[in-house]
C-alpha positions as CSV (number, residue, x, y, z in Angstrom):
1,M,23.0,0.2,-62.7
2,I,21.1,-1.3,-59.8
3,S,17.8,-2.8,-60.9
4,K,14.5,-1.6,-59.4
5,K,13.9,-5.0,-57.7
6,R,17.3,-4.8,-56.0
7,Q,16.7,-1.3,-54.9
8,I,13.4,-2.4,-53.2
9,K,15.3,-5.1,-51.4
10,I,18.0,-2.7,-50.2
11,W,15.4,-0.2,-49.0
12,A,13.5,-3.0,-47.2
13,L,16.7,-4.2,-45.5
14,A,17.5,-0.6,-44.5
15,A,14.1,-0.2,-43.0
16,V,14.4,-3.4,-41.0
17,L,17.9,-2.4,-39.7
18,L,16.6,1.1,-38.8
19,S,13.7,-0.5,-37.0
20,L,15.9,-2.9,-35.1
21,I,18.3,0.0,-34.1
22,Y,15.3,2.0,-32.9
23,L,13.9,-0.9,-30.9
24,L,17.4,-1.6,-29.5
25,T,18.1,2.0,-28.5
26,H,14.6,3.2,-27.5
27,R,13.0,0.0,-26.1
28,V,15.3,-2.8,-25.3
29,C,18.2,-0.9,-23.7
30,P,16.0,1.3,-21.6
31,A,14.0,-1.8,-20.6
32,V,17.2,-3.5,-19.4
33,K,18.2,-0.4,-17.6
34,Y,14.9,0.4,-15.8
35,H,14.0,-3.3,-15.3
36,T,16.8,-3.6,-12.7
37,Y,16.3,-2.1,-9.3
38,P,18.5,-2.0,-6.2
39,R,18.3,-4.8,-3.8
40,P,16.6,-3.2,-0.8
41,H,18.4,-1.6,1.7
42,P,22.0,-2.4,1.9
43,V,22.4,-0.2,5.0
44,L,19.8,-2.2,6.9
45,L,21.0,-5.5,5.6
46,G,24.6,-4.7,6.6
47,N,24.3,-2.8,9.8
48,T,21.3,-4.1,11.8
49,T,22.6,-7.5,12.8
50,H,22.9,-8.1,16.5
51,S,25.5,-9.6,18.8
52,S,23.5,-10.2,21.9
53,P,25.5,-11.4,25.0
54,A,22.3,-13.1,26.2
55,Q,22.4,-15.4,23.2
56,T,26.1,-16.3,22.9
57,N,25.7,-19.5,24.9
58,L,22.7,-20.8,22.9
59,T,23.3,-23.5,20.2
60,T,21.3,-23.3,17.0
61,N,20.7,-25.7,14.1
62,L,19.4,-24.2,10.9
63,V,17.5,-26.9,9.0
64,V,17.3,-26.0,5.3
65,A,14.7,-27.8,3.1
66,S,16.1,-27.8,-0.4
67,T,16.3,-29.5,-3.8
68,A,19.6,-30.3,-5.5
69,K,19.4,-27.4,-7.8
70,D,18.9,-24.8,-5.0
71,D,21.7,-22.4,-4.3
72,I,21.9,-21.8,-0.5
73,S,25.4,-20.2,-0.5
74,W,23.7,-17.1,1.1
75,T,23.4,-19.0,4.3
76,D,27.2,-18.8,4.8
77,N,26.8,-15.2,6.0
78,L,24.6,-16.3,8.8
79,Y,27.6,-17.6,10.7
80,N,28.5,-14.0,11.4
81,D,25.0,-13.2,12.8
82,I,24.1,-16.2,14.8
83,P,26.4,-17.5,17.5
84,N,27.1,-21.3,17.7
85,L,25.3,-22.0,14.4
86,T,25.2,-25.3,12.6
87,I,23.7,-25.5,9.1
88,L,22.1,-28.8,8.0
89,R,21.0,-28.8,4.4
90,Y,18.4,-31.5,3.6
91,V,18.1,-32.3,-0.1
92,S,14.8,-33.9,-1.1
93,D,16.0,-35.3,-4.4
94,S,19.5,-36.6,-3.7
95,R,20.2,-39.9,-2.0
96,T,23.9,-39.1,-1.9
97,S,23.4,-35.9,0.2
98,R,24.5,-36.2,3.8
99,F,21.0,-35.2,4.9
100,H,18.0,-36.4,3.0
101,P,14.5,-37.7,3.6
102,P,13.7,-41.4,3.0
103,V,11.9,-40.6,-0.2
104,A,11.5,-37.6,-2.4
105,K,8.1,-36.5,-1.4
106,G,6.2,-34.5,1.2
107,R,8.0,-31.2,0.5
108,E,9.6,-29.6,3.5
109,A,7.5,-31.5,5.9
110,L,9.2,-34.9,5.4
111,M,12.6,-33.2,5.6
112,Y,11.7,-31.5,8.8
113,F,10.4,-34.7,10.4
114,T,13.5,-36.7,9.3
115,Y,15.5,-34.1,11.2
116,L,13.2,-34.2,14.3
117,H,13.4,-37.9,14.5
118,D,17.1,-38.4,13.7
119,F,18.4,-35.6,16.0
120,Y,15.9,-36.1,18.8
121,D,18.5,-37.1,21.3
122,S,21.1,-34.5,20.2
123,L,19.1,-31.4,19.7
124,P,20.6,-27.9,20.1
125,D,18.9,-25.2,22.2
126,V,17.0,-23.9,19.1
127,S,16.2,-25.5,15.8
128,V,15.2,-23.2,13.0
129,F,13.4,-24.6,9.9
130,I,13.5,-22.7,6.6
131,H,13.2,-23.1,2.9
132,A,16.1,-22.7,0.5
133,E,15.2,-19.2,-0.8
134,E,16.7,-16.2,0.8
135,T,13.9,-13.8,-0.3
136,P,10.6,-15.9,-0.1
137,W,7.4,-14.1,-1.1
138,H,5.7,-15.0,2.2
139,L,8.2,-13.2,4.4
140,E,7.0,-9.7,5.4
141,G,8.2,-6.3,4.1
142,T,8.7,-5.4,7.8
143,L,11.5,-8.0,7.6
144,L,12.7,-6.8,4.2
145,Q,11.3,-10.0,2.7
146,N,14.7,-11.4,3.5
147,I,15.3,-14.4,5.7
148,S,19.0,-13.5,6.4
149,F,17.8,-10.2,7.9
150,A,15.0,-11.9,9.8
151,L,17.3,-14.5,11.4
152,A,19.9,-11.9,12.3
153,Q,17.3,-10.1,14.3
154,L,15.5,-13.1,15.8
155,D,15.7,-13.2,19.6
156,L,16.7,-16.8,20.2
157,T,16.5,-16.4,24.0
158,R,12.8,-15.6,23.8
159,V,12.3,-18.6,21.6
160,V,13.8,-20.8,24.3
161,E,12.4,-19.0,27.4
162,E,9.0,-17.8,26.3
163,R,7.7,-19.0,23.0
164,G,8.9,-22.5,22.5
165,Y,7.6,-22.5,19.0
166,F,7.7,-19.3,16.9
167,N,6.5,-18.9,13.3
168,L,9.0,-16.7,11.5
169,R,6.1,-15.0,9.7
170,V,4.1,-12.9,12.1
171,T,1.6,-11.3,9.7
172,W,-1.6,-13.3,9.6
173,R,-4.2,-10.8,8.3
174,A,-7.3,-12.9,7.3
175,A,-5.7,-16.1,8.6
176,C,-6.8,-15.2,12.2
177,P,-8.9,-15.7,14.2
178,A,-10.4,-18.3,11.9
179,W,-8.8,-19.7,8.7
180,I,-9.3,-23.4,8.3
181,D,-12.7,-24.9,9.1
182,T,-12.1,-28.6,9.5
183,R,-15.8,-29.3,9.3
184,K,-15.8,-28.4,5.6
185,T,-16.3,-31.2,3.1
186,F,-15.3,-31.8,-0.5
187,E,-18.7,-30.4,-1.4
188,N,-18.4,-27.0,0.4
189,W,-14.7,-26.2,1.0
190,E,-13.3,-22.7,0.7
191,K,-9.6,-23.5,1.0
192,Q,-8.3,-26.4,-1.0
193,E,-6.8,-28.2,1.9
194,E,-9.9,-27.9,4.3
195,P,-11.6,-31.2,3.5
196,Y,-8.3,-33.1,3.9
197,M,-7.6,-31.7,7.4
198,P,-9.6,-34.2,9.5
199,E,-8.0,-37.2,7.9
200,A,-4.5,-35.7,8.1
201,W,-5.1,-34.8,11.8
202,E,-6.3,-38.2,12.8
203,A,-3.4,-39.8,10.9
204,N,-0.8,-37.8,12.9
205,F,-2.4,-37.1,16.3
206,D,-4.6,-38.9,18.8
207,D,-6.2,-35.6,19.9
208,P,-9.7,-34.6,18.8
209,V,-9.8,-32.5,15.6
210,P,-10.3,-28.8,16.4
211,D,-13.1,-27.1,14.5
212,I,-11.0,-24.1,13.6
213,L,-7.3,-23.7,12.8
214,A,-5.6,-20.3,12.4
215,G,-2.2,-18.7,12.1
216,P,0.3,-17.4,9.6
217,C,1.6,-19.5,6.8
218,C,4.2,-20.9,5.6
219,S,6.2,-23.6,7.3
220,Q,9.2,-21.6,8.5
221,F,9.7,-21.5,12.2
222,A,12.0,-21.8,15.3
223,V,11.5,-24.4,18.0
224,S,13.2,-25.0,21.3
225,R,14.6,-28.3,22.4
226,A,12.0,-28.5,25.1
227,A,9.1,-27.9,22.7
228,I,10.3,-30.7,20.4
229,Q,10.9,-33.1,23.2
230,R,7.4,-32.6,24.7
231,R,6.4,-35.1,22.1
232,P,8.0,-38.6,22.2
233,R,10.3,-39.5,19.4
234,E,7.6,-42.0,18.2
235,Q,5.4,-39.0,17.3
236,Y,7.9,-37.9,14.6
237,K,8.3,-41.5,13.4
238,R,4.6,-41.7,13.0
239,S,4.4,-38.6,10.9
240,I,7.3,-39.8,8.7
241,K,5.5,-43.1,8.1
242,W,2.3,-41.2,7.1
243,L,4.2,-38.8,4.8
244,V,5.9,-41.7,3.0
245,E,2.8,-43.8,2.6
246,T,0.2,-41.1,1.8
247,S,-1.1,-41.0,-1.8
248,W,-1.9,-37.3,-1.5
249,S,0.0,-34.8,-3.7
250,D,3.0,-33.0,-2.3
251,H,1.0,-29.8,-2.6
252,I,-1.8,-31.0,-0.3
253,V,0.6,-32.5,2.1
254,G,2.5,-29.3,2.4
255,R,-0.7,-27.3,2.8
256,V,-2.2,-29.4,5.6
257,W,1.0,-29.4,7.6
258,E,1.2,-25.6,7.4
259,H,-1.8,-25.6,9.8
260,M,-0.6,-28.3,12.2
261,W,2.9,-27.2,13.3
262,P,1.5,-25.1,16.2
263,W,-0.4,-28.1,17.6
264,L,2.6,-30.4,17.2
265,F,4.9,-28.1,19.3
266,K,2.5,-26.3,21.7
267,E,-0.9,-28.0,21.4
268,E,-2.6,-24.8,20.2
269,A,-5.0,-24.8,17.2
270,K,-4.6,-21.0,16.8
271,D,-1.3,-19.2,16.5
272,C,-2.6,-15.6,16.5
273,A,-0.2,-13.5,18.5
274,P,-0.5,-9.8,17.6
275,E,1.8,-8.8,14.8
276,K,3.1,-5.6,16.2
277,E,4.0,-7.2,19.5
278,S,5.7,-10.2,17.9
279,L,7.7,-7.9,15.6
280,C,9.0,-6.0,18.6
281,Q,9.5,-8.8,21.0
282,M,11.0,-11.4,18.6
283,Y,12.8,-9.2,16.0
284,G,13.4,-5.9,17.8
285,I,11.4,-4.1,15.1
286,C,9.3,-1.8,17.2
287,F,6.8,0.6,15.6
288,E,5.3,3.2,17.9
289,N,1.7,2.1,17.1
290,A,-0.3,-0.1,14.7
291,R,-1.0,2.9,12.4
292,Q,2.7,3.5,11.9
293,M,3.2,-0.2,11.1
294,E,0.4,-0.1,8.5
295,A,1.9,3.1,7.0
296,Y,5.2,1.2,6.5
297,K,3.3,-1.7,4.9
298,E,1.7,0.6,2.5
299,L,5.1,1.9,1.4
300,W,6.3,-1.7,0.9
301,E,3.2,-2.4,-1.2
302,E,3.9,0.7,-3.3
303,R,7.4,-0.6,-3.8
304,E,6.0,-3.9,-5.1
305,R,3.6,-2.1,-7.5
306,L,6.5,0.0,-8.8
307,K,8.5,-3.2,-9.5
308,E,5.6,-4.3,-11.8
309,D,5.9,-1.1,-13.8
310,M,9.6,-1.9,-14.1
311,S,9.1,-5.4,-15.5
312,F,11.0,-6.0,-18.7
313,L,7.8,-6.2,-20.9
314,R,6.3,-3.0,-19.4
315,A,9.7,-1.2,-19.6
316,S,10.0,-2.2,-23.3
317,W,6.5,-0.9,-24.0
318,A,6.7,2.3,-21.9
319,P,10.4,3.1,-21.0
320,G,9.4,6.6,-19.8
321,R,7.0,5.1,-17.3
322,A,9.6,2.7,-16.2
323,A,12.1,5.5,-15.7
324,E,9.6,7.4,-13.6
325,A,8.9,4.2,-11.6
326,R,12.6,3.8,-10.9
327,K,12.8,7.4,-9.5
328,K,9.9,6.7,-7.3
329,M,11.4,3.4,-6.3
330,N,14.5,5.2,-5.0
331,K,12.4,7.6,-2.9
332,V,10.2,4.9,-1.5
333,G,13.2,2.8,-0.7
334,D,14.8,5.7,1.2
335,E,11.7,6.2,3.2
336,I,11.4,2.5,3.9
337,E,14.9,2.4,5.2
338,R,14.4,5.5,7.3
339,Q,11.2,4.1,8.9
340,L,12.6,0.6,9.5
341,S,15.8,1.9,10.8
342,E,13.9,4.0,13.4
343,A,11.8,0.9,14.4
344,W,15.0,-1.1,14.7
345,K,16.7,1.5,16.8
346,R,13.6,1.7,19.0
347,G,13.8,-2.0,19.5
348,R,17.5,-1.9,20.5
349,A,16.9,0.9,23.0
350,S,13.9,-1.0,24.5
351,K,16.0,-4.2,24.8
352,A,19.0,-2.3,26.4
353,K,16.6,-0.7,28.9
354,A,15.1,-4.0,29.8
355,V,18.6,-5.5,30.4
356,V,19.5,-2.5,32.7
357,E,16.2,-2.9,34.7
358,R,16.8,-6.6,35.4
């Protein structure tokens, strides 16, 4: 006969097991299921690349700023989308890498400048500078927050013939017409890098410090050979020396250089081209008007909110809500794809018309 004490243990164990089974079947499994969501828009990612005859003769270097642990295998697909492409991976923390900065500091800035200095006399038509992540947070929803998609659409001819320097991010919102006030001090700054800007500017340029700097973030851009060579090679050596010798944190160094690239390549303190026009001209994503573009952005923001409802912790706590979020996600995704496909087709039609009219 089982003792009363042993019976209590058995019932306690059974209660624990039943609780675990309940949590597994009603919380964990649904959370795993609803936490996952489809990578947006395989149709767009697979079928909106270009093959522009006007760009087949252009040569392009893709300069990737990375660390040794980064996986940049996704860049292999770009060979199918960009004619005459060469990929140069710079690794900040590996002295054995073929391409690396002189020291492991300065974030992407030192890697970029190392390339600009070393390749100065053998530059391609276009150099594109990016980070190692394919889906960086700072790339817009109008570009699917996907650098592969953005680069497949980018009009390299316009980079060479019109822009010279082009920030891959075109959304500036509050960053224009005034973002950084270089007159701010350590006593009254609003953005963390503001009080550092005058010293950084004077260390890298002989030009007077502008009062205001403005433009999109985040140190990913395309530059023509001519724009790079407007500056003497010594300019890039000077910036390398400063980046190597500065005692500032990598964070601050990266932030100050985000605001100085437009001046380096085109001597403009403000890089505030209208977003809608830049999307259409440079990426062939042509919304009919600003209202339509903003409506698309609202859809993308709704998608991001739904992703939060589908996080593992929230899905574990409220699987029903996560299931509903997933249903809405699918509908929102379909509408995003429809609207962006229309904008992309409008851009292709506009480009084809312009070619005929020439």
